[in-house]
ZAGURO-461733 format. One record per residue (C-alpha): residue number from 1; x, y, z. Coordinates in nm, 3 decimals. Example, Ala and Ser with C-alpha at 12.3 -4.5 7.8 and 13.67 -1.06 7.14 Angstrom:
<pts>
- nr | east | north | up
- 1 | 1.230 | -0.450 | 0.780
- 2 | 1.367 | -0.106 | 0.714
</pts>
This chain:
<pts>
- nr | east | north | up
- 1 | 7.146 | 12.171 | 4.836
- 2 | 7.345 | 12.437 | 4.679
- 3 | 7.128 | 12.392 | 4.353
- 4 | 6.812 | 12.441 | 4.570
- 5 | 6.929 | 12.748 | 4.698
- 6 | 7.020 | 12.907 | 4.346
- 7 | 6.634 | 12.890 | 4.234
- 8 | 6.550 | 13.225 | 4.157
- 9 | 6.237 | 13.434 | 4.283
- 10 | 5.987 | 13.551 | 4.012
- 11 | 5.611 | 13.578 | 4.032
- 12 | 5.567 | 13.285 | 3.779
- 13 | 5.800 | 13.050 | 3.977
- 14 | 5.664 | 13.075 | 4.323
- 15 | 5.568 | 12.727 | 4.372
- 16 | 5.913 | 12.542 | 4.286
- 17 | 6.068 | 12.807 | 4.517
- 18 | 5.855 | 12.742 | 4.796
- 19 | 5.903 | 12.390 | 4.754
- 20 | 6.307 | 12.434 | 4.734
- 21 | 6.292 | 12.655 | 5.048
- 22 | 6.080 | 12.405 | 5.252
- 23 | 6.305 | 12.096 | 5.127
- 24 | 6.605 | 12.329 | 5.244
- 25 | 6.483 | 12.395 | 5.576
- 26 | 6.374 | 12.038 | 5.641
- 27 | 6.752 | 11.919 | 5.529
- 28 | 6.893 | 12.175 | 5.743
- 29 | 6.689 | 12.100 | 6.065
- 30 | 6.750 | 11.747 | 5.957
- 31 | 7.103 | 11.793 | 5.972
- 32 | 7.138 | 11.965 | 6.295
- 33 | 6.914 | 11.733 | 6.516
- 34 | 7.026 | 11.405 | 6.344
- 35 | 7.242 | 11.285 | 6.646
- 36 | 6.952 | 11.368 | 6.888
- 37 | 6.669 | 11.233 | 6.691
- 38 | 6.823 | 10.907 | 6.580
- 39 | 6.794 | 10.768 | 6.936
- 40 | 6.417 | 10.875 | 6.953
- 41 | 6.312 | 10.710 | 6.614
- 42 | 6.479 | 10.381 | 6.688
- 43 | 6.337 | 10.151 | 6.874
- 44 | 6.546 | 9.855 | 6.952
- 45 | 6.414 | 9.511 | 6.864
- 46 | 6.365 | 9.242 | 7.107
- 47 | 6.645 | 9.048 | 6.983
- 48 | 6.893 | 9.369 | 7.036
- 49 | 6.766 | 9.420 | 7.384
- 50 | 6.826 | 9.028 | 7.478
- 51 | 7.158 | 9.039 | 7.312
- 52 | 7.275 | 9.353 | 7.502
- 53 | 7.117 | 9.196 | 7.804
- 54 | 7.377 | 8.935 | 7.787
- 55 | 7.666 | 9.180 | 7.701
- 56 | 7.565 | 9.372 | 8.011
- 57 | 7.578 | 9.038 | 8.206
- 58 | 7.935 | 8.968 | 8.037
- 59 | 8.082 | 9.319 | 8.164
- 60 | 7.944 | 9.276 | 8.483
- 61 | 8.106 | 8.939 | 8.543
- 62 | 8.464 | 9.073 | 8.392
- 63 | 8.447 | 9.362 | 8.620
- 64 | 8.378 | 9.122 | 8.940
- 65 | 8.664 | 8.919 | 8.815
- 66 | 8.904 | 9.209 | 8.818
- 67 | 8.962 | 9.191 | 8.435
- 68 | 8.877 | 9.556 | 8.360
- 69 | 9.057 | 9.588 | 8.008
- 70 | 8.827 | 9.343 | 7.873
- 71 | 8.522 | 9.477 | 8.033
- 72 | 8.624 | 9.831 | 7.908
- 73 | 8.671 | 9.674 | 7.566
- 74 | 8.358 | 9.481 | 7.571
- 75 | 8.155 | 9.792 | 7.697
- 76 | 8.282 | 10.026 | 7.413
- 77 | 8.131 | 9.794 | 7.127
- 78 | 7.766 | 9.830 | 7.272
- 79 | 7.561 | 10.089 | 7.055
- 80 | 7.370 | 10.288 | 7.357
- 81 | 7.071 | 10.329 | 7.088
- 82 | 7.003 | 9.962 | 7.092
- 83 | 6.966 | 9.982 | 7.488
- 84 | 6.656 | 10.008 | 7.677
- 85 | 6.620 | 10.302 | 7.924
- 86 | 6.705 | 10.075 | 8.209
- 87 | 7.002 | 9.913 | 7.980
- 88 | 7.127 | 10.283 | 7.932
- 89 | 7.142 | 10.312 | 8.329
- 90 | 7.321 | 9.975 | 8.402
- 91 | 7.563 | 10.084 | 8.100
- 92 | 7.658 | 10.369 | 8.258
- 93 | 7.686 | 10.222 | 8.597
- 94 | 7.948 | 9.968 | 8.465
- 95 | 8.153 | 10.211 | 8.296
- 96 | 8.147 | 10.403 | 8.608
- 97 | 8.273 | 10.119 | 8.805
- 98 | 8.544 | 10.066 | 8.507
- 99 | 8.649 | 10.396 | 8.516
- 100 | 8.662 | 10.395 | 8.890
- 101 | 8.889 | 10.072 | 8.882
- 102 | 9.131 | 10.273 | 8.679
- 103 | 9.129 | 10.521 | 8.972
- 104 | 8.961 | 10.802 | 8.836
- 105 | 8.709 | 10.939 | 9.032
- 106 | 8.607 | 11.246 | 8.829
- 107 | 8.552 | 11.079 | 8.531
- 108 | 8.343 | 10.810 | 8.716
- 109 | 8.124 | 11.047 | 8.869
- 110 | 8.033 | 11.199 | 8.519
- 111 | 7.872 | 10.852 | 8.451
- 112 | 7.704 | 10.841 | 8.769
- 113 | 7.540 | 11.167 | 8.745
- 114 | 7.355 | 11.019 | 8.432
- 115 | 7.185 | 10.757 | 8.617
- 116 | 6.831 | 10.767 | 8.814
- 117 | 6.873 | 10.505 | 9.065
- 118 | 6.531 | 10.402 | 9.030
- 119 | 6.611 | 10.288 | 8.678
- 120 | 6.842 | 10.002 | 8.801
- 121 | 6.763 | 9.663 | 8.977
- 122 | 6.790 | 9.680 | 9.363
- 123 | 7.147 | 9.476 | 9.348
- 124 | 7.275 | 9.750 | 9.106
- 125 | 7.142 | 10.030 | 9.333
- 126 | 7.353 | 9.880 | 9.594
- 127 | 7.641 | 9.895 | 9.354
- 128 | 7.564 | 10.257 | 9.255
- 129 | 7.543 | 10.393 | 9.546
- 130 | 7.874 | 10.208 | 9.678
- 131 | 8.035 | 10.326 | 9.368
- 132 | 7.970 | 10.652 | 9.364
- 133 | 8.052 | 10.706 | 9.727
- 134 | 8.370 | 10.572 | 9.686
- 135 | 8.417 | 10.807 | 9.352
- 136 | 8.337 | 11.124 | 9.588
- 137 | 8.612 | 10.994 | 9.839
- 138 | 8.857 | 10.949 | 9.588
- 139 | 8.838 | 11.316 | 9.501
- 140 | 8.804 | 11.443 | 9.840
- 141 | 8.434 | 11.500 | 9.862
- 142 | 8.369 | 11.332 | 10.195
- 143 | 7.999 | 11.494 | 10.248
- 144 | 7.881 | 11.381 | 9.933
- 145 | 8.040 | 11.058 | 9.987
- 146 | 7.849 | 11.019 | 10.319
- 147 | 7.544 | 11.122 | 10.166
- 148 | 7.551 | 10.829 | 9.904
- 149 | 7.610 | 10.580 | 10.181
- 150 | 7.295 | 10.713 | 10.378
- 151 | 7.121 | 10.682 | 10.054
- 152 | 7.231 | 10.320 | 10.037
- 153 | 7.144 | 10.234 | 10.407
- 154 | 6.771 | 10.145 | 10.366
- 155 | 6.854 | 9.899 | 10.056
- 156 | 7.087 | 9.677 | 10.302
- 157 | 6.930 | 9.405 | 10.480
- 158 | 7.229 | 9.238 | 10.668
- 159 | 7.291 | 9.392 | 10.990
- 160 | 7.669 | 9.328 | 10.928
- 161 | 7.640 | 9.536 | 10.636
- 162 | 7.442 | 9.770 | 10.821
- 163 | 7.735 | 9.831 | 11.047
- 164 | 8.017 | 9.838 | 10.771
- 165 | 7.793 | 10.096 | 10.581
- 166 | 7.743 | 10.293 | 10.898
- 167 | 8.119 | 10.310 | 10.972
- 168 | 8.197 | 10.428 | 10.650
- 169 | 7.961 | 10.727 | 10.696
- 170 | 8.071 | 10.837 | 11.007
- 171 | 8.462 | 10.780 | 10.855
- 172 | 8.356 | 11.016 | 10.570
- 173 | 8.177 | 11.289 | 10.809
- 174 | 8.485 | 11.259 | 11.053
- 175 | 8.709 | 11.398 | 10.777
- 176 | 8.458 | 11.696 | 10.721
- 177 | 8.556 | 12.027 | 10.882
- 178 | 8.346 | 12.091 | 11.197
- 179 | 8.250 | 12.445 | 11.027
- 180 | 8.101 | 12.252 | 10.737
- 181 | 7.913 | 11.981 | 10.950
- 182 | 7.747 | 12.275 | 11.144
- 183 | 7.653 | 12.476 | 10.858
- 184 | 7.515 | 12.185 | 10.687
- 185 | 7.344 | 12.038 | 10.982
- 186 | 7.119 | 12.372 | 10.963
- 187 | 7.066 | 12.325 | 10.604
- 188 | 6.989 | 11.955 | 10.502
- 189 | 6.688 | 11.764 | 10.571
- 190 | 6.678 | 11.417 | 10.770
- 191 | 6.844 | 11.175 | 10.762
- 192 | 7.159 | 11.324 | 10.678
- 193 | 7.080 | 11.632 | 10.965
- 194 | 7.083 | 11.355 | 11.223
- 195 | 7.404 | 11.228 | 11.087
- 196 | 7.566 | 11.529 | 11.095
- 197 | 7.490 | 11.594 | 11.430
- 198 | 7.609 | 11.255 | 11.552
- 199 | 7.946 | 11.317 | 11.373
- 200 | 7.988 | 11.629 | 11.547
- 201 | 7.927 | 11.451 | 11.884
- 202 | 8.154 | 11.149 | 11.784
- 203 | 8.440 | 11.373 | 11.598
- 204 | 8.544 | 11.556 | 11.946
- 205 | 8.837 | 11.358 | 12.028
- 206 | 8.917 | 11.244 | 12.361
- 207 | 8.608 | 11.368 | 12.551
- 208 | 8.534 | 11.300 | 12.905
- 209 | 8.380 | 10.939 | 12.877
- 210 | 8.093 | 11.013 | 13.112
- 211 | 8.017 | 11.334 | 12.910
- 212 | 8.039 | 11.160 | 12.557
- 213 | 7.828 | 10.886 | 12.678
- 214 | 7.560 | 11.137 | 12.790
- 215 | 7.572 | 11.309 | 12.470
- 216 | 7.521 | 11.011 | 12.267
- 217 | 7.226 | 10.894 | 12.507
- 218 | 7.092 | 11.202 | 12.447
- 219 | 7.115 | 11.198 | 12.087
- 220 | 6.969 | 10.817 | 12.066
- 221 | 6.665 | 10.939 | 12.276
- 222 | 6.593 | 11.206 | 12.021
- 223 | 6.617 | 10.989 | 11.746
- 224 | 6.519 | 10.651 | 11.841
- 225 | 6.417 | 10.524 | 11.514
- 226 | 6.754 | 10.635 | 11.334
- 227 | 6.940 | 10.328 | 11.179
- 228 | 7.259 | 10.433 | 11.368
- 229 | 7.073 | 10.338 | 11.673
- 230 | 7.225 | 9.993 | 11.649
- 231 | 7.533 | 9.816 | 11.710
- 232 | 7.701 | 10.085 | 11.595
- 233 | 7.634 | 10.306 | 11.853
- 234 | 7.638 | 10.021 | 12.107
- 235 | 7.994 | 9.928 | 12.027
- 236 | 8.068 | 10.302 | 12.100
- 237 | 7.891 | 10.306 | 12.420
- 238 | 8.026 | 9.964 | 12.535
- 239 | 8.438 | 10.129 | 12.526
- 240 | 8.289 | 10.419 | 12.714
- 241 | 8.136 | 10.238 | 13.018
- 242 | 8.326 | 9.931 | 13.068
- 243 | 8.412 | 9.998 | 13.428
- 244 | 8.754 | 9.759 | 13.368
- 245 | 8.883 | 9.944 | 13.075
- 246 | 9.057 | 10.243 | 13.245
- 247 | 9.337 | 10.163 | 13.438
- 248 | 9.409 | 10.363 | 13.780
- 249 | 9.774 | 10.334 | 13.776
- 250 | 10.007 | 10.363 | 13.468
- 251 | 10.361 | 10.306 | 13.466
- 252 | 10.565 | 10.487 | 13.200
- 253 | 10.883 | 10.315 | 13.084
- 254 | 11.081 | 10.568 | 12.849
- 255 | 11.473 | 10.627 | 12.837
- 256 | 11.557 | 10.992 | 12.962
- 257 | 11.924 | 10.962 | 12.784
- 258 | 12.091 | 10.764 | 12.501
- 259 | 11.990 | 10.710 | 12.102
- 260 | 11.605 | 10.694 | 12.181
- 261 | 11.601 | 10.986 | 12.450
- 262 | 11.449 | 11.254 | 12.183
- 263 | 11.177 | 11.015 | 12.060
- 264 | 11.100 | 10.939 | 12.398
- 265 | 11.078 | 11.320 | 12.472
- 266 | 10.821 | 11.348 | 12.203
- 267 | 10.632 | 11.051 | 12.337
- 268 | 10.617 | 11.189 | 12.678
- 269 | 10.511 | 11.532 | 12.540
- 270 | 10.197 | 11.367 | 12.389
- 271 | 10.119 | 11.152 | 12.690
- 272 | 10.135 | 11.439 | 12.929
- 273 | 9.944 | 11.665 | 12.686
- 274 | 9.666 | 11.389 | 12.708
- 275 | 9.693 | 11.387 | 13.093
- 276 | 9.670 | 11.746 | 13.153
- 277 | 9.349 | 11.741 | 12.930
- 278 | 9.194 | 11.515 | 13.179
- 279 | 9.274 | 11.770 | 13.461
- 280 | 9.001 | 11.768 | 13.715
- 281 | 8.863 | 11.425 | 13.603
- 282 | 8.846 | 11.198 | 13.922
- 283 | 8.864 | 10.916 | 13.691
- 284 | 9.224 | 11.012 | 13.565
- 285 | 9.493 | 10.755 | 13.624
- 286 | 9.821 | 10.836 | 13.831
- 287 | 10.145 | 10.805 | 13.620
- 288 | 10.447 | 10.687 | 13.731
- 289 | 10.755 | 10.756 | 13.529
- 290 | 11.076 | 10.499 | 13.507
- 291 | 11.390 | 10.568 | 13.348
- 292 | 11.437 | 10.249 | 13.101
- 293 | 11.780 | 10.366 | 13.018
- 294 | 11.914 | 10.323 | 13.376
- 295 | 11.776 | 9.957 | 13.493
- 296 | 11.660 | 9.669 | 13.293
- 297 | 11.304 | 9.663 | 13.185
- 298 | 11.242 | 9.320 | 13.411
- 299 | 11.375 | 9.526 | 13.712
- 300 | 11.125 | 9.819 | 13.601
- 301 | 10.853 | 9.592 | 13.526
- 302 | 10.878 | 9.434 | 13.874
- 303 | 10.892 | 9.763 | 14.050
- 304 | 10.573 | 9.914 | 13.876
- 305 | 10.413 | 9.576 | 14.004
- 306 | 10.501 | 9.644 | 14.353
- 307 | 10.412 | 10.009 | 14.356
- 308 | 10.051 | 9.903 | 14.225
- 309 | 10.060 | 9.973 | 13.839
- 310 | 9.743 | 9.851 | 13.664
- 311 | 9.918 | 9.888 | 13.320
- 312 | 10.277 | 9.957 | 13.173
- 313 | 10.350 | 10.192 | 12.899
- 314 | 10.689 | 10.114 | 12.712
- 315 | 10.947 | 10.015 | 12.677
- 316 | 11.055 | 10.186 | 12.354
- 317 | 11.368 | 9.999 | 12.248
- 318 | 11.292 | 9.638 | 12.060
- 319 | 11.562 | 9.487 | 12.223
- 320 | 11.430 | 9.571 | 12.598
- 321 | 11.069 | 9.462 | 12.457
- 322 | 11.219 | 9.117 | 12.383
- 323 | 11.416 | 9.090 | 12.683
- 324 | 11.122 | 9.160 | 12.897
- 325 | 10.902 | 8.919 | 12.702
- 326 | 11.171 | 8.656 | 12.751
- 327 | 11.200 | 8.745 | 13.146
- 328 | 10.826 | 8.768 | 13.255
- 329 | 10.486 | 8.644 | 13.271
- 330 | 10.260 | 8.954 | 13.203
- 331 | 10.043 | 8.955 | 13.510
- 332 | 9.907 | 9.294 | 13.398
- 333 | 9.866 | 9.456 | 13.036
- 334 | 10.220 | 9.593 | 12.864
- 335 | 10.162 | 9.855 | 12.597
- 336 | 10.515 | 9.826 | 12.422
- 337 | 10.604 | 10.119 | 12.202
- 338 | 10.756 | 9.915 | 11.909
- 339 | 10.725 | 9.628 | 11.696
- 340 | 10.915 | 9.317 | 11.746
- 341 | 10.893 | 9.077 | 11.469
- 342 | 10.740 | 8.736 | 11.560
- 343 | 10.669 | 8.813 | 11.911
- 344 | 10.362 | 8.707 | 12.036
- 345 | 10.246 | 8.698 | 12.399
- 346 | 9.932 | 8.710 | 12.619
- 347 | 9.890 | 9.057 | 12.783
- 348 | 10.178 | 9.193 | 12.577
- 349 | 10.035 | 9.469 | 12.309
- 350 | 10.278 | 9.636 | 12.051
- 351 | 10.210 | 9.975 | 11.939
- 352 | 10.463 | 10.165 | 11.706
- 353 | 10.481 | 10.374 | 11.392
- 354 | 10.610 | 10.098 | 11.191
- 355 | 10.705 | 10.120 | 10.835
- 356 | 10.526 | 9.819 | 10.783
- 357 | 10.207 | 10.009 | 10.816
- 358 | 10.299 | 10.272 | 10.599
- 359 | 10.404 | 10.036 | 10.332
- 360 | 10.100 | 9.847 | 10.351
- 361 | 9.868 | 10.151 | 10.342
- 362 | 10.031 | 10.312 | 10.054
- 363 | 10.036 | 10.027 | 9.832
- 364 | 9.652 | 9.955 | 9.917
- 365 | 9.604 | 10.341 | 9.803
- 366 | 9.813 | 10.287 | 9.485
- 367 | 9.601 | 9.949 | 9.425
- 368 | 9.268 | 10.110 | 9.484
- 369 | 9.354 | 10.386 | 9.261
- 370 | 9.391 | 10.136 | 8.964
- 371 | 9.745 | 10.106 | 8.921
- 372 | 9.931 | 9.747 | 8.863
- 373 | 10.297 | 9.789 | 8.742
- 374 | 10.515 | 9.946 | 9.005
- 375 | 10.870 | 10.076 | 9.028
- 376 | 10.996 | 10.076 | 9.373
- 377 | 11.251 | 10.341 | 9.442
- 378 | 11.417 | 10.378 | 9.786
- 379 | 11.752 | 10.518 | 9.933
- 380 | 12.047 | 10.344 | 9.880
- 381 | 12.093 | 10.238 | 10.230
- 382 | 12.006 | 9.984 | 10.481
- 383 | 11.694 | 10.150 | 10.592
- 384 | 11.615 | 10.200 | 10.235
- 385 | 11.649 | 9.838 | 10.139
- 386 | 11.436 | 9.719 | 10.409
- 387 | 11.158 | 9.972 | 10.296
- 388 | 11.180 | 9.835 | 9.959
- 389 | 11.132 | 9.484 | 10.047
- 390 | 10.812 | 9.612 | 10.267
- 391 | 10.695 | 9.772 | 9.914
- 392 | 10.766 | 9.515 | 9.702
- 393 | 10.607 | 9.235 | 9.934
- 394 | 10.324 | 9.426 | 9.991
- 395 | 10.248 | 9.510 | 9.627
- 396 | 10.319 | 9.170 | 9.504
- 397 | 10.070 | 8.997 | 9.784
- 398 | 9.822 | 9.225 | 9.614
- 399 | 9.875 | 9.092 | 9.285
- 400 | 10.055 | 9.403 | 9.153
- 401 | 10.339 | 9.363 | 8.933
- 402 | 10.702 | 9.492 | 9.023
- 403 | 10.867 | 9.601 | 8.701
- 404 | 11.155 | 9.727 | 8.841
- 405 | 11.327 | 9.812 | 9.195
- 406 | 11.583 | 10.145 | 9.177
- 407 | 11.789 | 10.311 | 9.445
- 408 | 11.899 | 10.659 | 9.475
- 409 | 12.195 | 10.817 | 9.650
- 410 | 12.147 | 10.999 | 9.958
- 411 | 12.165 | 11.357 | 9.934
- 412 | 12.162 | 11.315 | 9.545
- 413 | 12.020 | 11.610 | 9.284
- 414 | 12.001 | 11.412 | 8.959
- 415 | 11.736 | 11.179 | 8.944
- 416 | 11.686 | 11.173 | 8.565
- 417 | 11.805 | 10.818 | 8.556
- 418 | 11.459 | 10.729 | 8.710
- 419 | 11.287 | 10.923 | 8.411
- 420 | 11.456 | 10.715 | 8.154
- 421 | 11.295 | 10.402 | 8.267
- 422 | 10.934 | 10.541 | 8.242
- 423 | 10.690 | 10.576 | 7.957
- 424 | 10.677 | 10.962 | 7.800
- 425 | 10.372 | 11.182 | 7.774
- 426 | 10.215 | 11.182 | 7.443
- 427 | 10.127 | 11.555 | 7.427
- 428 | 9.817 | 11.495 | 7.625
- 429 | 9.840 | 11.337 | 7.962
- 430 | 9.520 | 11.184 | 7.940
- 431 | 9.607 | 10.954 | 7.617
- 432 | 9.796 | 10.771 | 7.873
- 433 | 9.532 | 10.698 | 8.116
- 434 | 9.301 | 10.399 | 8.039
- 435 | 9.057 | 10.528 | 8.254
- 436 | 9.036 | 10.841 | 8.010
- 437 | 8.983 | 10.587 | 7.730
- 438 | 8.689 | 10.416 | 7.904
- 439 | 8.521 | 10.747 | 7.970
- 440 | 8.538 | 10.853 | 7.627
- 441 | 8.453 | 10.531 | 7.471
- 442 | 8.755 | 10.524 | 7.246
- 443 | 8.857 | 10.194 | 7.344
- 444 | 9.210 | 10.312 | 7.310
- 445 | 9.489 | 10.306 | 7.577
- 446 | 9.844 | 10.450 | 7.505
- 447 | 10.042 | 10.226 | 7.750
- 448 | 10.100 | 9.862 | 7.725
- 449 | 10.030 | 9.651 | 8.013
- 450 | 10.424 | 9.586 | 8.103
- 451 | 10.440 | 9.995 | 8.111
- 452 | 10.542 | 10.136 | 8.491
- 453 | 10.223 | 10.316 | 8.589
- 454 | 10.319 | 10.387 | 8.960
- 455 | 10.634 | 10.478 | 9.140
- 456 | 10.629 | 10.350 | 9.523
- 457 | 10.856 | 10.599 | 9.677
- 458 | 11.033 | 10.618 | 10.010
- 459 | 11.222 | 10.985 | 10.034
- 460 | 11.222 | 11.260 | 10.261
- 461 | 11.055 | 11.582 | 10.151
- 462 | 11.367 | 11.741 | 10.007
- 463 | 11.437 | 11.449 | 9.782
- 464 | 11.099 | 11.378 | 9.699
- 465 | 11.072 | 11.746 | 9.561
- 466 | 11.371 | 11.711 | 9.332
- 467 | 11.240 | 11.340 | 9.223
- 468 | 10.879 | 11.454 | 9.120
- 469 | 11.014 | 11.760 | 8.954
- 470 | 11.228 | 11.559 | 8.745
- 471 | 10.948 | 11.327 | 8.643
- 472 | 10.730 | 11.584 | 8.481
- 473 | 10.788 | 11.459 | 8.103
- 474 | 10.593 | 11.117 | 8.234
- 475 | 10.241 | 11.028 | 8.340
- 476 | 10.354 | 10.773 | 8.603
- 477 | 10.176 | 10.855 | 8.936
- 478 | 10.388 | 10.883 | 9.263
- 479 | 10.250 | 10.755 | 9.580
- 480 | 10.523 | 10.804 | 9.865
- 481 | 10.562 | 10.689 | 10.242
- 482 | 10.476 | 10.926 | 10.506
- 483 | 10.818 | 11.052 | 10.533
- 484 | 10.740 | 11.269 | 10.197
- 485 | 10.570 | 11.506 | 10.425
- 486 | 10.716 | 11.743 | 10.693
- 487 | 10.408 | 11.747 | 10.904
- 488 | 10.335 | 12.126 | 10.826
- 489 | 10.191 | 12.261 | 10.509
- 490 | 10.433 | 12.459 | 10.310
- 491 | 10.262 | 12.531 | 9.983
- 492 | 10.554 | 12.719 | 9.832
- 493 | 10.816 | 12.430 | 9.884
- 494 | 10.592 | 12.145 | 9.839
- 495 | 10.436 | 12.297 | 9.486
- 496 | 10.709 | 12.041 | 9.355
- 497 | 10.528 | 11.774 | 9.519
- 498 | 10.177 | 11.825 | 9.340
- 499 | 10.048 | 11.491 | 9.240
- 500 | 10.215 | 11.273 | 9.481
- 501 | 9.975 | 11.078 | 9.712
- 502 | 10.076 | 10.961 | 10.052
- 503 | 9.891 | 10.818 | 10.373
- 504 | 9.986 | 10.954 | 10.730
- 505 | 9.884 | 11.037 | 11.077
- 506 | 9.534 | 11.198 | 11.134
- 507 | 9.669 | 11.418 | 11.373
- 508 | 9.884 | 11.640 | 11.090
- 509 | 9.535 | 11.726 | 10.913
- 510 | 9.359 | 11.986 | 11.128
- 511 | 9.016 | 11.863 | 10.961
- 512 | 9.098 | 11.496 | 11.059
- 513 | 9.184 | 11.541 | 11.414
- 514 | 9.019 | 11.797 | 11.611
- 515 | 8.982 | 11.912 | 11.955
- 516 | 9.188 | 12.020 | 12.227
- 517 | 9.466 | 11.776 | 12.160
- 518 | 9.482 | 11.848 | 11.779
- 519 | 9.812 | 11.968 | 11.620
- 520 | 9.717 | 12.337 | 11.630
- 521 | 9.610 | 12.336 | 11.973
- 522 | 9.943 | 12.153 | 12.099
- 523 | 10.184 | 12.394 | 11.902
- 524 | 10.384 | 12.507 | 12.210
- 525 | 10.431 | 12.121 | 12.285
- 526 | 10.559 | 11.985 | 11.906
- 527 | 10.733 | 12.293 | 11.804
- 528 | 11.036 | 12.198 | 12.042
- 529 | 11.096 | 11.917 | 11.811
- 530 | 11.255 | 11.856 | 11.436
- 531 | 10.988 | 11.777 | 11.221
- 532 | 11.075 | 11.364 | 11.242
- 533 | 10.935 | 11.365 | 11.586
- 534 | 10.601 | 11.521 | 11.544
- 535 | 10.405 | 11.202 | 11.502
- 536 | 10.577 | 11.049 | 11.788
- 537 | 10.390 | 11.348 | 12.004
- 538 | 10.057 | 11.194 | 11.830
- 539 | 10.185 | 10.826 | 11.925
- 540 | 10.218 | 10.973 | 12.288
- 541 | 9.832 | 11.079 | 12.293
- 542 | 9.746 | 10.770 | 12.157
- 543 | 9.954 | 10.554 | 12.403
- 544 | 9.748 | 10.736 | 12.695
- 545 | 9.400 | 10.665 | 12.548
- 546 | 9.484 | 10.329 | 12.446
- 547 | 9.526 | 10.222 | 12.796
- 548 | 9.155 | 10.260 | 12.849
- 549 | 9.067 | 10.099 | 12.501
- 550 | 9.253 | 9.750 | 12.499
- 551 | 8.966 | 9.555 | 12.629
- 552 | 8.754 | 9.663 | 12.321
- 553 | 8.991 | 9.722 | 12.074
- 554 | 8.941 | 9.409 | 11.869
- 555 | 8.569 | 9.475 | 11.833
- 556 | 8.598 | 9.846 | 11.809
- 557 | 8.814 | 10.051 | 11.655
- 558 | 8.970 | 10.363 | 11.805
- 559 | 9.005 | 10.671 | 11.577
- 560 | 9.323 | 10.794 | 11.722
- 561 | 9.586 | 11.081 | 11.660
- 562 | 9.823 | 10.827 | 11.459
- 563 | 9.527 | 10.650 | 11.253
- 564 | 9.212 | 10.432 | 11.302
- 565 | 9.327 | 10.172 | 11.561
- 566 | 9.256 | 9.804 | 11.561
- 567 | 9.399 | 9.483 | 11.753
- 568 | 9.536 | 9.198 | 11.531
- 569 | 9.484 | 8.842 | 11.660
- 570 | 9.895 | 8.847 | 11.732
- 571 | 9.796 | 9.143 | 11.980
- 572 | 9.973 | 9.383 | 11.749
- 573 | 9.804 | 9.733 | 11.714
- 574 | 9.731 | 9.791 | 11.343
- 575 | 9.704 | 10.161 | 11.206
- 576 | 9.495 | 10.249 | 10.930
- 577 | 9.593 | 10.591 | 10.807
- 578 | 9.411 | 10.885 | 10.639
- 579 | 9.541 | 10.943 | 10.276
- 580 | 9.612 | 11.281 | 10.122
- 581 | 9.743 | 11.426 | 9.771
- 582 | 9.944 | 11.733 | 9.698
- 583 | 9.746 | 11.986 | 9.501
- 584 | 9.907 | 12.293 | 9.454
- 585 | 10.157 | 12.223 | 9.729
- 586 | 9.909 | 12.148 | 9.963
- 587 | 9.799 | 11.819 | 10.073
- 588 | 9.427 | 11.753 | 10.053
- 589 | 9.230 | 11.457 | 10.238
- 590 | 9.140 | 11.156 | 10.016
- 591 | 8.991 | 10.933 | 10.309
- 592 | 9.096 | 10.628 | 10.509
- 593 | 9.191 | 10.345 | 10.317
- 594 | 8.877 | 10.135 | 10.462
- 595 | 8.644 | 10.419 | 10.306
- 596 | 8.797 | 10.347 | 9.950
- 597 | 8.656 | 9.997 | 9.930
</pts>
């Protein structure tokens, strides 16, 4: 090319010069557009299309059997230029699913935005909208996640699938702030606008049942053909209109002295906040209070029966719960405020803030985010050992590998011994991320399969800040029990927790639990307590409202202050928590665990 450019202009040599310039232009334009034009000029042969059809089917099978590394490696060897338009869309879908399985929602969305849904088969369209919704949830974009689920609705044909999908639509919209719901309600088109209106109705916590039922009926009348006008809303209304669901008289058994007195006081504050919220409601139950520290639970149970109680809330102490269960046949429902392992008796419901729920939720979150090889890290004391067992057992039940189990001294400050056990950053943190490898189509990963990729941590906020700050040289993710969060946003102090994920009670997040009983609205009630008792105020709120939900709880979950509450077969109330991640010291919501599936 340099020789061609050196040809000199003269009147006797015009033709060679013009030929040289023309050739130069062609060469230069060819160099600049070679990458783009090659795919346009190349038409894949029928043999290549068939071969890649088989390869794509193999990748799909690998994804379905959770063999994500093999799936990624198989995808990496496919040449996109040898694919049809539909196959390219399918490859982007598969790549997005693979990347999502490694927990990188942002990179997965970069694949999904390249897809036009109509280029996919019907089964793949369903997978596409499901995966896109999951990716949006993982980055905290709940409105877009709900929109993807709404786009999925007309593709579903099984009523149970509709019910699950509609539940996930509502769960995502329930985490959108009231202000954003109202603004978008005026700006978006059907059917999203109707969903936003419905979410605004259902999201308002602890409304008068009759008023809420009337609002739902008005919505159903206005939008009779809306897909939510099915079992989804019918179940909600059933819980509201069941005449036998609300007790007329409640007996509250709590200690006024002793080791559980302060915890009981916080629960009592939550119960009374909920009770006072219903002031003027003719259906509001009468509450009688009994000091469970002065008399046995059995004596108090019989007294409550004699005084006309329809439901008993308490006791709080595990030993008293067990003693009561051994002594009486439960003629009326009892909502015990703790969990006793192995106890299962008719009409005895167990509700508590169990670390078992915390451990199950945070390990679920870590697993769904793509982590597989864990270190469990807890305090070196009896409570720490119990929590370590909960975390390890839950992790291994999912198929995760427990690489290491470590403890740290209470009130310690030097946690460098932890970092020594972990892989180190190789310049660019993304080099240690298999998802980054998948998204860039490099086919390379920097960590071996046996490297620790997640720490499952139990630590109070002060310790967790020190621990996380000393892990800056490692790419390992940290997923913590709920005690990592004080319950109040503190960006300056919690900057040291940036990157840490945890799951907690919705009441602690203003957009997740709104209304007259939200945490901001009840500041006068909770501010009298140490932060370790904040969640017990939320538990008191739920205990009051669960009294009217027990008959329907097995079929219809209750979205409470402490979580999405459901009933297990052994009458234990299970809490499904909302998860968050510290970003610049602020906890940002990442959705309910059920929304991440």
